N, C-alpha and C positions, 0 to 999 in steps of 0.2 A: 127489419127486424125486431120484434121484441127481445128483450135478453131474458133470460130465465134465470127465476133467483133462486141463490144459493142458499144448497140443505142446512138447515138451523144447527143440524145436530153435527155436520160437516165444521161448520163456523165454529162453535162451542168445543171440537175435539182437539181444535189448529189453535183454539187461542190457546187452550191448556196446555199443550203440547211447548208454544211460546213464552208460558210462564214458567212451565218445568224445566227448561232449558236455560229462562235468565237464573233462576233461585241455584239450578247447578253451577253455573257459570258463577253468582257470586259466593258460593259456600265453598267452590276451588279455588277462589281469590282471596277468600277470607285464608284459608286451607294453607294455601301458599305464604301470606304474612303470618302465621302465626309458625310455620316451619323456621320463615327468614327470623323472625324474633328468637325463639329457642337456639337456631344454629347463629345468630349474632351475642346473646344471651352467654352459650357456653366456650365462645373463641374468649369473648370479654374475663368470661370466671377462670380461666387457662392465665391468660395472662396476665390475670390479676393478680402480686404474691399474696402468699397469706402470711399473718401477721409472727415475726417474729418478737416480736419484744418482751414473752415470759419465757423466751429461753434465757435460763441458765447459762454464764456465762459466752456470748455470744456477745457483746458490744465490746462490757468491758471486764478484767478481772480487778476483783479487791486485793489478791495474793497472788507469789511467784507461785504458776502454775505445777503441779502435784506430778511428779514424773509417776505416771502410770502402771511402765513397764515394772519399774524398779520396788513398785505397791504392789504389784501382785506376784512376783516373786517372792520377794518375804513375809506373804503370805500363804504361799505356798508351801516353802521351806521352815516354817514355824507352826504349818498345821493352823491357820485361825482365820476366821473370817472377816474381811474386809468393804466396807462401806465407799461406792466410788460415785462421785456425786455427776449429775448434770454437767455442771460450770466441770468439775474434772476431766470431763470424754468431749468437753467443744472448745475448753482450752488446749487440750492436746491436740485437735484436730484442728488448728490454728495455728499450733505451732509448728505442726510432722505432714501434714498435705498440704500446705501452705506454702513448704520450702521446698517440697518436688513438683513444683509444677513445672519444672523446666525437665523434669525427667519422666515422673510413673505420668504426669499431667499434659507432657508439651504440649499434646494436641489438644486439649482443654483448658487451653488459658482462660477459655470463656468462663469455669468454674472459681466463682470468690470465696464460698464456706462451701463448709461440710455440716450442719449440725444433727445434735438427739436432742427431741425434747421426750422425755421418760414421763410418764406417764401410769397410773398400778395397771401394770401386767401387759404395755404396749410398748415401743417402744417406736417413734415416727423417727427415721432419717431422713436430712432431706439438704436436697442440692440445692445450692443460689446461682443459680448463671446472671450473666450480662450479655445481654442480647441487644445490639445495638443502642447502646446505654440503657438499658431498661436492665431494668433485676424480675427474673422470672422462678419461680420456684417448681421444685419436685421435689416428690416424696414417697418413702415407701415402710410399709407399716410390716413392723416385726411381735411377734408372740412368740416368746417360748414354756412349753408344760413339759412339766416335767413328774414324773411319779415315782414314788418309793416302794420297794417291795423288799422283803427279806432276800432273796434273789439281788438284787442291784438296784438303780436309778434307768427310770427307761424317761430319754429326752426328744421333744421331738419340737421343730420351728418350725414355725407356720408363717408363712410371710401375707397376713391380713391383718384388719383392724375390728374380725365381726361380720356381722350381715349390713350389708348397706342400709336392706329396710330390717326393721325390726320383729324378727323373730323365720325369716325368711327371706329365699333372692342371692344376687349371689355375691359375692366376697367383695367387700375394700380391700382394693389395695394397696392405695394411696390419694395422693394427691397431682394433681397437675397445676398448680397456680390456689387457688379456692374449689377448686370442684377435686370431687371424693368420683377417684375410678375405680370397676372391677380389676382385679388383677390382671386380666388379660393382656389388659393397657402396660403394663409397667413391661413388660418386652422390649418395647423401646429407647428401655433406660436402662437396663438390668445389667448390660456393660458397664459402667460406671458406676456401678454401686460394686462388681467384681473387680475393680482398678483401686478400687477405696479399699475395700478386703485385701489386696494383694498388698497395699504399701504398708494397712497396718496387722501383717500377718503375727508380727509377733505376740503383740499383746492379744488378738484373737483367740492364739493358740495361747495363753496364760491365761485367760480370761475364762473362755468356752470353750477350752480343751479342757484344762488341767485342772479349771476345778470341777467339783463333783455338782453345788448348786448351787443357781444363782435364782435371781427374782428381780423384777422390775416392779419397782416401788415408786411413789407420785417423786420424783425428782432425784433418782438414786436406782442405781444397782447394789444388792446385798449378795456377795458372792463368798462361797465357802468351801476350801480343798476339804474337808472333811467329808468321808461317806462310805457307804459297803464296798466288800474288796471284789462288786464286781457290774462295769457301768452295760448296759442293754440297751440298745438302739443306735443311733449313729452321730456324728459329730452333731455336735450344735452352731457350728460355721455352714448356715445357706448356700455358702457362694461354692 
């Protein structure tokens, strides 16, 4: 018996279907490759420590470190403004936090340095850890907003460094390595910053609770105890 010829329309339809499936499979493979590449890039950026060479007081000190607590106390007592440099703060961190590794940080012996980078209106608090012999960094941004009126000074602390994208989008909370991350990702490390705040409680009280005005400038903090008689808002200590 002669074999019936296949319907040309069915053959074309089947061929188109196979081509579409083949194209979808290729697109799916490309998508998987893109996702994997993106994931690897993110991991690489997180594990790659940020460059710290621009931070004053990180590697060496040109002079003996200032006693920041004493400097702040005298400024409050004398009712005059005082400037604390980025180097002053980082040398204080090195002397006080490292010395207490066996106490407050006994469970966090991998913490090697705590640093601050001061830019106009923004402070970046950086923790340097050593994991399997490799340095990794994590940081948190901090902004202080103050408004003055006849009734007093209102202080707000913002734990971010502005928007991730210009104009809109989520706020950038800090960096894991070189990767900028939204605020929510910092919940994993907020306990570390709370411990640092506990160790530096006297300096925080003098500098951010008893000082009326404080301004973050390039490489320095300017603090002034002179203020109107009434304060509005809450404590400047975010922890």
